[in-house]
N, C-alpha and C positions, 0 to 999 in steps of 0.2 A: 504494500500500500503506500502511496506517495505521502510524503510530510503533509501534515494539516495546512501549514502556511502555503503549500502549493496551490491550494483552493483558489487563492486569491488571483491566480493568473491563467485560469482555465476558461475556455469557452463554456457555453451553457452545459452542453452535453458531458464534456469531460469534467467540468466542475461538480456535476451531480455524481459522477461516478467517485470523483476523489474524496468527497465527503460523506460517501455511503448513503445517498439519498434512497430512502425507502419508498417514497412517493414524493410528489410536489409539495405535500403538506409538511415535509419535514425530514431531517436525516437522523440516523440511528444513533442518537445520543440521550443522555439522561435528564435532558432539560427541554422544555417546550422551544421549538423552532419552527420558522416558517421561510419558505424561499419564493420570491417571485417568479413569474413566467412571462413568456412573450406577450401574452394579451394584456398584461399590465402596460406595457409600452404601447400597444395598439391603441388602447383607450385614453392615452394622454397625448396632448400635442408635443412635438419636439421643442416648441417654444417654451414649454413648461420647464419646471424644476424637477430634477430627479428625486427629490425627497418625495414627491407625490406618488411614486411608484409603490410605496409600502402602504398607502393610506386604506386599501381594502383588506389588509392581512388582520388576523384576528388580534385583539388588543391594542391596535395602533390606531391613532387619530392624528392627522396632519391638517393643520389650519393655516391658510395663507391669506393675508390681506389682499394680495394681488390675484387677479383672475389666472395668471400664468405662473404664480409663485415668484414674481420677479421683484420681491421685497423682502430681503432677509430680516430686516428690522421686525416685521410682523409674522414671521414663520414660527409656528409653535407646533411640537411633536409631543403627544402624550402616549404613555403606555404603562398599564397596570399602576396608575397613580403617580407616576413619574413623568417629569416634563423636561423639554428644552425650550426655554423662552428667554426673555430679556432678563428674567430674575434668577431662574434655575437652570442649571446644566447638570441632569441627573441620568442621561442617557449617554452611552459611548458611541461615537462615529468613528469607523476606520474606512480607508480606501485601500483595497487589496491587502487589508490586514495592517495598513500604516496608519498611526494614529493621526487625527485631524488637527489636533492642537487645541482642542476646545471648541465649543459651538456658540459661545457668548457673542453678542453683537459687538462688544468692545474688545475686538482683537482676535475673536474665534472665527472659525470657517466651517460651515456645513458642507455636505457632500457636493451640492451644486456649484461650489467653487473649484472642483477638481474633475468633474465628469460631465460630458454631454450624454443625453439620453440614447443617442445612436451608438455609443461606444460603452454603454453599460450592459454587461452580460446578464447579471442577476443582482439581487439584494437578499443577503442572508440576515434574517432577523432572529435574535436570541432573546426571546421574552424573559425576563427576570434574570437568568444566568447568561453565561457566554462561554466559548472556548477559553481554556485555562490561559492560553498564549495571547489572548486579546490585549491590546496595548491601549489603555484609556485611563485617565484619571476621573472620569465622570460616569462610570458605568454601574451606577447603583441599581438602575432597573433593567439593565440589559445593553446589548450592543447591536447596533446596525451596521453590517458590513457591506459596503458597496464594492462590487467586483467589476472590474474593467474587462472589456472583451479582448480576445487574442487576435493577433494578425491573421489574415486569411492565407491560405495556402497558395492560392492564385494571385498573380498580379492584376489589379484593377482599380478603377476610379469610381467612387460613389458621389453623386451630387445630389443634394436635397434642397428643395425650394418651398418655403412654407409662407402663407399669407392668413391672417385671420383677424378677429375683431379687435378693436381698439388699437388699429393701425399696426398690428403685430405683423413682423417680417422676420424671416430667418433664411440665411444662406449656409449651407453645411457641405463641406467638401472633404473627402478622405481618399488618400492613396495608399493602397497596399502594395508592397514590393514583390510579393510572392516569395518563393524561396531563393536566397542569394548566397553565396559562398558555400553551397551545399549543406548548410546547417542553420541558417538564420532566416527568420521571417520578421517584417516590421510593417508599421503603418504610421502616417502622420495625417492628422485632421485639423481643419479650422472651421470656426462657425462665427457668424455675425448675426446677433440677435437684438431686436428692438421692439418695444411695445409701450403705449401710453398707459397710464393709470385708468382703471375701468371706470372711476368716478369723475363725471364732469367732461368738458371738451376745452378746446383752445390749450392755454398753457396750464394744463391740469397734472403736469409731472410724467416722467417717463422712466424707462430702464433701458440702457444701451450696454451690451456685453459683447466683448471680443474674447473668444476662447481658442486655445491651442492644446493638442495632445499628440504625443508620439509614444510608441511603444515597440520593443523588439524582444524576440525570444531566440535564443542560440541554444542549440542541442549539441553537446559535446559527449564524448564516450561515457564519462562518469559525472558529468556536471551539466546542469542546466542554468542559464544565465538570463534573467529577465530584467530589462531596464525600462522605466517608464518616466515621462516628464510632462507636466501639464502646467498651463499659464493661463491665468483668467484676469481680465481687466474689466471691472464692472463699475457703472455709474447708475445708481438706483435712486429715485425719488420715492419717499416713504408715504405710509398711510398712518392717519391719526386714530388711536383707539378712542371709542366714545363710551358714554354712559348708556344705561339701558333706556333711560328716559329719552336720550337723543335718538337711539335706534327706534323707538316706537313713534317719534314724531318724524324723523327723516331717515329712512333706512337705506337711502342710496347716496348719502352725503355724509363724509367724515368731518366736516368742519373746515377743511383746508380750502383755499380759494384758487381760481384759475385766471384771475385779471389783476394786473398791478395797478394799484389805485393811487399810489404815492402818499398814503397815510399809513406810517409804520405800525399803528395799533392794529390795523386790519391786515397789512401785508406781512406781519410776523406769521401768519397763517398761509402764506403763499406757498402752494405745493411744490414749485421747482426749487425752493430753498430748503426744504426739508430732505437731505440727501445723504446717501451712503455711497462712498467711493472706496473700492478695494482692488488691490492687485495681489494675487496669490500665485507663487510658483512652487510646485511640489515635485521632487524627483527622488527615485530611489533606484538601486540596483540590487537585485536579489540573486544569490547564488546558491544553488541546491546541489550539494555534494553527496554522491553515493560512496560512503567510506568502505563499506562491506555490504554483502547481500542483505544483511540484517541491521545495518547501522547507516544513518543519514543525518546530515547537518545542513541547516539552512542559515544563512547569515544575510542580513538585510540592512545595509547602511541607507539612511535618507536624510534630505534636507528640505526645509519649508522656509520660504521668504515671504513676508507679507508687509504691504505698506498701505495705508488707507486713511480715510477721514470721514468725520460726520459733521454736518453742517445744519446750524439753526440761525434764525434771524431775529434776534432780541430788538424791541422797539426802543432802545436807548443805548447809550454809552457809559463807560465807568470812568470815574475819577478816582485813581488809586493813589493812596498816600502812605509814607512810612510812619513811623512812631513820632517823627518830629514834624509831620504834616507836609512834607516835601513830596511832590507828585513823582511817582516812579512808573516804569513800564514793565517791570517783572515781579513776580511774587504773588502768592495768595494772601494779599494783605487787606486791610480795611479799605472798603471802596463806597463810593456814593453813586448811585445811577442818576443820570441827568438825560433829559430829552431834547434840550435847546442849546445852541451856542449864540453868542452875540455876533455882532457884524465884523468883529475881528477874529471870530473863530474860538473865542474863549468860553469854556463851559459855564453855564448859567446853573448855579447849584441851589440858589434860593427859590423854593417853590412858590414864593409870593412876589418874585421879581417881575418888572415889566417886561413883557415879551415882544414889544413893538420892534420890528425889524429882526426878530430872532430868527434862526434857521432850525428846523427839525432835523435831529440826527437819529441814526440807528446803527446797529452793529451786525456783522456777519461773523459769527462764532464757529471756530473750527476746532474739532478734537482729532488730533493725529495719532494714528496707531501704526507702530512699526515692530515687527518681530522677526526674529530669527531662531529657527529650531533645528537642530540636527541631532542624530541619534543612530542607534544600532539595535537590532533585535537578533537574537540567536536561538535557534531551537534545534535540539538534539533528540532524535528518536532512536530507540533500540528495540528491536523484536527479539524476544527471547522466550521460547516456547510459548506459553499461554499468556505471556506478558508483554504489553507494549508500553514501555517506559519513555516518558518525555521529561525533558528538563530544559529550562531557557531562561534567558536573561534580556532585559530590555533597559536600555540606557538613553537618556535624553537630557540635552542641555537647551533650555529656552530661555532667551533673552528678548525683552520687549520694552518699548518705551511708550509713554503715553504723555502727549503734549497738548496743551489747550491754549489757544491764542484768540484774541479779539481783534477784528479788523473794523476800521471805520467804513461805513457805506458811503461812496462818493457823493451821491445825490439821491436822497430817499424818494424825491418826487419822480425820478427817471426809472430806476431799476435798482438791483442789489449788486452793481458793479462796486468793487471794494478796493481799498488801498492794499497792495500786496504786502506792505510792511505792517505788522500788527502793532496797535498801540498799547497792547497790554499781553504779555505772556502769563497766563493765570497759574499754570502748573507745568512741570516738566520732570517726570518720575521714571527711573529705570526700574524694571522688575527682572528678576531672574528666578528660574525654576530648575532645580537638580533633581532628576528622577532615576531611581533605580528599582527595577522589580525583578524577582526571581520567582520561578515556579518549578514544582516537581509533581509528576502525576504518574500513576500506574494504572493502566487499563487491563484488567484480568478477564480472559475468556475461559468459562468453565461450561462446555457443552452449549446449552441454550441460555446461559446466563452470562452477562457481562457487568462486571463491577469495576467503577472507576473510583479511585481515591487520589485526592489532590491537595496540595497546599500552596499558597502563594503570599508574598509579602511585598509591601511597597515602602521605600524610603524616599521621602520627598522633603526638600528643603526650598523654602520660599523667601525670597528677599526683596525689599524695596529701598531705593535710595531717592531721596528728594534732592533733585538738582538745583532748586531755587531757593528753598526756604530755610537751609542749613539745619534741617531737623535731624540730620544724621541718617543712620541706616537702621532699617527694622527688619527683623528677621524672625521667622517661625519655622519650626518643624512640623510636618504633617504626616508623620510616619504611621503605617497601620500595624496592627497586630498580625500574627499568623492567621490567615484567612483560609479555613478548611472547605473542602468541597467533597461530596460523596454521591455516587450515582449507581443506579441499578437499571439495566435494560434486559428483559427476560422475553425471549422469543417463544410465545405461547403457542404458535403454529407457524405454518408457512407464510401465513397472511397477517397474522396479529402479533404485535409486540407490545408489552407493558413496559412503563418506565417510571422512574422516581428519582428525584435529585434535589439535594440540598447544597446550597452554596451561600458563603457570606461575602457580600459585595462592599466596595469602598470607594468613597470619593474624597480627594485630597481637598484640604482647605484651599480655595482660589487665592491667588495674589490679588484679586479684586478687593478682598476685604481690607487690604492695607491702604486703601486709597483714603479712608476716612478715620482709621484707627491706627495708633502706633502698636507695634508688637506687645508692648507692655499691657495694653489694654485688652489684648486678645488671649491672655494666659488661660483663660477658662473655656476657650472656644475648642470643641472637639471636632475631629473630622467625622463625617457622616458614615453611617454603615447600614447595611440592609441584609437581613436573614431572609432568603428565598427558598421555598419549598414548592416542588412540582410533582403532581401525580398524573399520570395520564396514560393514553394508549393511541396506537397507530395501527391502521388497517389498509392493506394495500391489496386490491382486487384487480381482476382484469378490465373492469370498466368503472370501478368506484374506489375512491381512496377517502380516507377519514382520519382526522386527527382531533383529540379532546384532551383538555388539560384542566385539572383543578389546581389553584395556586393558593398560596398564603404567604404574605410579606410582612416582616416587621422592620420598619425603618425608624432608627434611633438618630438622636442628636441633629435633627433637621436644622439646617442653617437657612434663614430665609430673611426677606425684607421686613422690616417693622416700620419704615418710614418711606413713602413715595414722594418723589421730588416734584411736586406740583404746587402751585399757589392756591389759596383758599377758593379762587374762582375756577380752578381746574386748568388754568393755562399752564404752560412749561414753566419751571423755576430754572431759568437759564444760568443763574449763579451757582448752582449745586456743583460742588466738585465731583462727587460720586452720585450713583444712582440711588443710594439707600445706605441704611445701616444693617449690619448683619449680626445675627445672634442665634445660638442654639435655641430652638423653640419647641423642644419636646419631640414627640415621635408620631409616627403614622402607622396605622393597620390597614392592610389591604388584603382582599381576598376576592376570589371570583372564579369564573369559568370562561375558558376559550376553546372554541371548536371550528373546524373547517372542513369542507368536503369538496371533492371534485368528481363529478359524475359525468362520463362520456357516454351520453344517452344513445347516440348513434354515430356513425363515421363523420356526420356533418355537425351534430349539435354536442355542445359541452354546457353544463350547468355547474357553477362553483358558488360557494356561499361561505361566509364566516360569521360567527356569533361571539359577542363579548358581553359578559356580565361582570361588572366591577363594583365593588364597595370599598371605598377608601374613608377613612374617618381619622380625626385626631385622637391620639392616645393619651394626651396629657393636656391639662390646663395650662395656658401661657398668660402671665399677668403683665399688665400694662398700666399706664397712667394716662388719663385724658379728662377734658373738661365734661362735666355732666350737663344736663339741659339748663341747669341754674348758673352754669358758668364756673363751677367749683371743681378743682382738680381732685379726682378720686381714683382709687385703684380699681381696675376693672380686669375681667377675664378677656384677654384679647382674642386669643383662640381658645375654644371649649372643648374639652374631651368629648367624643361621640358625635361631634359635628362633622358634616361631610367636607371633605377637601374641596375647595373651590376650583372651578373650571375643568373638572375631570368627568367626561361623559360616563354615565353608569351603564347604559345599554347601548350597544352598536350592532347592526346587522347589514352585511353586504351581500348582494345577490348579483350575479352576472350570467347572462346567456349569450353564448358565442356560437357562430355559424361559420363553417369553412367548407367550401367545395370548389374543387379545381382551382381557378384563379380568383375566386370571388370569397370575400369574408364580411362579416357584419357582427355586431354586438350591441347589447344593451345592458346596462347595470344601474344599480340604485344602492345607495347608502343612507340608511336610517340611523340617526342619532337621537337618543332620547333626552328628555329634559333633565336639567341639572341646576345647581346653584351656582352663580358666577362669583359669589362673595362670601367669605368665611369670617372675616374679622368682625370684632364687635362694633356695634353701632346702637344709636338710640333712635327708635322708632315710636312716636307718640309717648315719649318718656319712658318707654319699655326697652329692656336689654334684648337685642337681637343679635344673632350670629349669621346663620345661613339666610341669605336673602339674593335679590336679583335673579329670580328664577328665569333661566333661558329655556325657552320653548323648543320642543323637538321639532325636527324637520327631516325631510328626505330629498336627497339630490339625485337626479337622474342624468345619466350620460350615455352617449352612443357613439359608435364608430361605424364606418362603411368603407370597405377598401377593395382594391383590385391589384393583382400582382401577376406580371407576365414575364417569363424568360424568353428572349427572342433569339431565334435561330439564325443561322447564315453568317454573313461576314458584315453585317451592318455595324456602324460605329457604336451605336447603343445596343447592348446586350440584354438589359432588363429594364423593366418599368414598374413602379409601384405608386399607386395613388391612395392616400388615406384621408378621409374626411372625419373630423371629430367635433362633437358637440357636447359641451359641459354645462350642467344645470339646465337641462332641456326645458323645465317648467319655469325657469326665471323666478325661482324661489327667493324671497326675502328672508334672510336668516342671519344669525350671528355665528361666524365661524370658529371663534375661540376667544380666549382672554380670561382675565379674572380680576377680582377686587375692584370692580366698577370700571374697568378699562377694557372694552370688548372690540372685536374686529368686526367690521361689516362684511358679510359674505358677498362675493362677487355675483353679479347677474350672468345672464346666459352669454356664453361665448363660443365661437366656432372658429376652425381653422382647417385648412386643406394643405396637404404636403405631397409634392410630386417628387419622387426620387428616381434617378436615372443611374444605371450602371454602364460603365464604359470598359 
């Protein structure tokens, strides 16, 4: 059997063989897992985000602010009560087994920064647990492994042309070398993608993405070498989360504007000034050595480079002074916001001053993100009689800088053109993360019983250095304990297997928590852990496959936001250095059921479904202080034991019917999401204590696709043709797609796209 890490480099068919896929519903391991198939790609426009490919798998919910997923700021993924959003990063993401470096908005990168849909072979989702070699500091609730396609054996060119709703356009081209040098295959691809925000018209914001990928595979006598490089340059305008009252009133507008008025108080919400700019480059070389017939070693060095910026448009400028009252241009010091300057350009700081002849001013605030990661993974596998022993090591050094500067808008009456030289650099911080993980596992096969015993441990050092405010260095250790795992797989019959698995997962303390607190204030902050238990079965028949899992999760020492950085009127607090304060706020208990089946009704028709039932509640009371209705500060239970976790769907059902005959194909699918509470924090309603509130109504989204594919014979220039038409949200359902604690994402209306692909 090939090394487990080799899975990341195989084509769909080869990958399924390498990971011992019993059926499309999962591979033969002791934890729940699912794998996407080709129909997931057919039902999504290539303009879209590869994160959408997993949305119909059991346990998984993917929420996007944009119709095509072109806004990372509002992308939310949840699974078994764990989430990836702006506040929490509780699920691991890997690309061909390579860690993505975190998924947070501020310096993180989800899978869409590294992969085009056309180059994605499959996605392997490990709900709850994950392969012991998985490299992630965020995998409390499981891991999403996005696997890139292998080069084709024959030389050729593929060109794809897509047009769609909201001015969507995409051009994709890929060249496959075929076999060269007698042992190597390779490809290189490039795509250019654009779409406007689905809300509004005119200057309503847009996403513009340039993406490049290259991959090669070289087969030597005892060694296989895989190399891959991806580059992504994205400029995305964001969507604004809204309140439930806002949704009820205007479900197709997020409050951002599409016309420049010249009034900074209005133009602070100009859509094209709420922007995310990112460049990501990820490269790795993986060498798989066959040392002996029963001994193999895989070594994978990698490097990741990121630079980027986040833009906001505050309707004022800052006068920043030192302790002596002298105006300065650097440092997170005392400041006074002002909106006007006099005829000589001097700030008017007195709110009662005569404004005759004064000029209105505003700022363009940039937060810059730069990151360099480099690391190595090594995996050794030894087959010994009934034992398969694995041991491995993951090493990574991560350095990132976060800098925030404020630029004067040249003339707020005209547009948000700005002075390239900032008038204030508010913060400039360096962060470093040193990571070491080791693991050891033994898989024992005793006739029909497979027993897996493993242990892993993380050693993580996090450090922050303030380059402006001479606050010295802050450093914390976020080491894990020994994390055990145990699994059983029993082959009950030729078609049925039972499995059960336990694992303890770990999430390191993020360097983000050091943005607002010094290390000395974090002495009591503990890393997050989660105990996961799965019990289930898999059935593989000639025409019917089934997977069913019962799970229970105990999540301890949850680190979460206790302060959201908005002003009392709900507008952004542009002066906030960090997004929040972080504290351990007790635990979470989750339990539920996940099931899926795939039924090949006839040679032409296929029916697939997945069902999720989840119950996630707080296990501890979390105390806080706030003003009561009389205006007096009182102690309250901020989060209450037994209350539901905010923003987590409790019921989900996906159904899809697919048709394929000769050159024609079609499919229709629906995903139902039951109602849930959007907020869990304490509030006063009619002077009564309330926790779970903001009921988000259930909704069902319908999607469809229709396609035609033809291989052309003869000596024509074009040797293949494929046409695919995709409709999402067929019924134009008004809905909330995700969010929590009073900040919700408007679900996109109906969208359509058509893609014509030509092979040469």
